[in-house]
C-alpha positions in Angstrom: 119.5 133.0 122.2 117.4 131.9 125.2 114.2 132.2 123.2 115.6 129.8 120.5 116.7 127.3 123.1 113.3 127.5 124.8 111.5 126.9 121.4 113.7 124.0 120.5 113.2 122.4 124.0 109.4 122.9 123.7 109.3 121.3 120.2 111.5 118.4 121.4 109.1 117.7 124.3 106.0 117.9 122.2 107.4 115.6 119.6 108.6 113.0 122.2 105.1 113.0 123.8 103.5 112.2 120.4 105.9 109.5 119.3 104.8 105.9 119.6 106.8 102.9 118.9 105.2 100.2 116.7 105.8 96.9 118.3 103.9 94.8 115.7 105.4 91.4 114.8 104.4 88.7 112.5 104.5 85.0 113.1 102.5 82.2 111.4 101.2 78.8 112.2 98.2 77.8 110.1 96.2 76.0 112.8 95.9 77.9 116.0 99.1 79.7 116.8 99.6 83.4 116.9 99.7 85.0 113.4 100.1 88.7 114.0 100.2 91.1 116.9 98.9 94.6 116.6 98.5 97.4 119.1 95.1 98.4 120.5 94.8 101.9 121.9 92.3 102.7 124.6 91.5 105.7 126.8 93.8 104.7 129.7 97.2 106.1 130.4 99.8 105.7 127.6 101.5 102.7 129.2 98.1 101.0 129.9 96.9 101.9 126.4 99.4 99.5 124.6 97.6 96.2 124.8 98.0 93.4 122.2 95.2 91.6 120.5 96.1 88.1 119.3 95.1 87.2 115.7 95.0 83.6 114.8 94.2 81.5 111.8 92.0 78.4 112.5 91.6 76.0 109.6 88.6 73.8 110.2 89.3 70.0 109.8 86.7 69.8 107.0 88.6 72.5 105.0 92.0 70.9 105.6 90.7 67.5 104.5 89.0 68.9 101.4 91.7 71.2 99.7 95.2 70.4 98.6 96.4 73.4 96.7 95.5 76.8 95.2 96.1 78.4 91.8 97.5 81.9 91.9 97.8 83.9 88.8 100.9 86.1 88.6 100.3 88.9 86.2 103.4 90.3 84.5 102.3 93.8 83.7 105.4 94.6 81.6 105.2 91.5 79.4 101.3 91.5 79.4 101.0 87.8 80.4 99.6 85.7 83.2 101.5 82.9 84.8 99.2 80.4 86.6 101.0 78.7 89.5 99.7 75.8 91.5 100.9 75.9 95.1 100.3 73.1 97.6 98.9 74.6 100.9 101.7 74.8 103.4 104.5 74.9 100.7 106.4 77.4 98.7 106.7 77.5 94.9 108.8 79.5 92.5 106.9 81.4 89.8 108.4 80.3 86.5 110.2 83.1 84.6 110.0 85.6 87.4 112.1 86.4 90.5 109.0 85.6 92.6 108.3 82.7 94.9 105.0 82.3 96.8 104.4 80.5 100.1 100.8 79.5 100.8 100.4 79.4 104.5 96.6 78.8 104.7 93.5 78.6 102.6 90.1 79.6 103.9 87.3 79.0 101.4 84.7 81.0 103.3 86.8 83.6 105.1 85.5 85.3 108.3 87.2 87.1 111.2 85.5 87.4 114.5 85.8 90.2 117.1 88.7 88.3 118.8 90.8 88.4 115.7 90.3 84.7 114.9 90.3 84.1 111.1 88.6 80.9 110.0 86.1 79.6 107.4 82.4 79.4 108.0 82.0 76.5 105.6 84.1 74.4 103.3 82.5 76.0 100.2 84.2 78.7 98.2 81.9 81.6 99.2 84.6 84.1 100.2 87.9 82.5 99.3 91.1 83.9 100.9 94.7 82.7 100.8 97.3 83.7 103.4 100.6 84.1 101.5 104.2 85.3 101.8 105.7 86.6 98.6 109.4 86.7 98.0 111.2 88.6 95.3 114.8 87.7 94.7 114.5 85.7 98.0 113.5 88.8 100.0 110.1 88.9 101.7 108.1 91.6 100.0 104.5 90.7 101.1 103.0 88.9 104.0 99.2 89.0 103.9 95.9 87.8 102.4 94.8 87.5 98.8 91.0 87.6 98.5 89.2 85.9 95.7 86.3 88.3 95.5 88.2 91.4 96.5 91.5 91.2 94.6 92.5 94.8 95.3 91.9 94.7 99.0 95.3 94.8 100.9 96.8 93.6 97.6 100.4 92.8 96.8 101.9 95.8 95.1 104.9 95.8 92.8 106.0 97.8 89.8 105.9 94.8 87.5 103.8 92.0 89.0 100.4 91.6 90.6 98.8 88.4 91.9 95.2 87.1 92.1 93.6 84.0 93.5 92.1 81.9 90.7 90.9 78.7 92.3 91.5 75.9 94.8 92.0 72.2 94.0 90.5 69.5 96.0 92.3 66.4 97.3 
């Protein structure tokens, strides 16, 4: 009986030493506020190892002045049809005939991210378009991330029935 208790105690201690709590949180402001926090692990002690790196979205003035909305194609994989939805940047739009609504938080036509986690646009031209979206299904948040024009499957929204892709941006 003592051996079993000893083994259980050893397993419990080993598991507790390996457990880490994920403290990531997500907040959004399209100009310069904090967008997402994620943990960075370094070689210091466990308490010193949990440092946070701030990720921000910075929309250059020339981009904000040039673009008014984006067109997102929602693909209904069951019905085999596409539903193009124009969404004004900074607003939310319901996708007709679906339980989905999409909020476009930011549009970066030439997406880049620097070593400090700042996401911005190198130019106002659509060289590497990316749209920061929140997708709601039946009014529940199901996706909070980026949709990339040239890389539609990278970090893509996944759903049994629907998929989304960036189609284009409309100028003011």
